[in-house]
C-alpha positions in Angstrom: 218.1 189.4 218.5 219.9 189.3 222.0 223.3 190.4 222.4 225.8 188.2 223.8 229.5 188.7 225.4 232.3 186.2 224.2 235.5 186.4 225.8 238.7 185.7 223.7 241.8 184.7 225.5 244.9 184.5 224.0 247.8 182.4 225.5 251.6 183.3 224.8 254.1 181.0 226.7 258.1 181.5 227.0 260.3 178.7 228.7 263.0 180.5 230.5 266.1 178.8 232.3 267.5 180.4 235.8 270.1 179.2 238.4 267.8 178.7 242.0 268.4 177.3 245.3 264.7 175.1 244.8 262.0 175.6 242.2 260.2 178.4 244.4 263.4 180.4 244.4 263.7 179.9 240.5 259.8 181.3 240.3 260.5 184.2 242.4 263.6 185.1 240.0 261.6 184.5 236.6 258.8 186.8 238.2 261.1 189.4 239.3 262.9 189.3 235.6 259.5 189.6 233.9 258.3 192.2 236.2 261.8 194.1 235.0 260.6 193.5 231.3 263.7 191.3 231.0 261.1 188.8 229.1 259.1 190.4 226.7 256.3 187.9 225.0 255.0 188.9 221.7 253.3 187.0 218.9 256.4 184.7 218.3 254.8 183.4 221.9 251.6 182.8 220.9 250.4 178.9 221.9 246.4 179.4 221.7 243.3 181.1 221.8 239.8 180.0 223.4 236.4 181.5 222.8 233.9 181.4 225.8 230.4 182.8 226.4 230.8 183.7 230.2 228.2 181.8 232.3 225.3 183.5 233.6 227.0 183.9 237.0 230.0 185.2 235.7 228.1 188.2 233.8 226.3 189.1 236.7 229.6 190.1 238.4 
């Protein structure tokens, strides 16, 4: 039998609302707040999972 690596990718998602002058600034604010642990995603924010076998090119990296 051969061995295969299978990637498991879980997705967590949260939508937050912030006040900003534009979309770029809103993203910067949210990214900074996330880095400062103001938003913590956990199992309650689970939105899906995928299972994939990486292609030959991915395995060689």
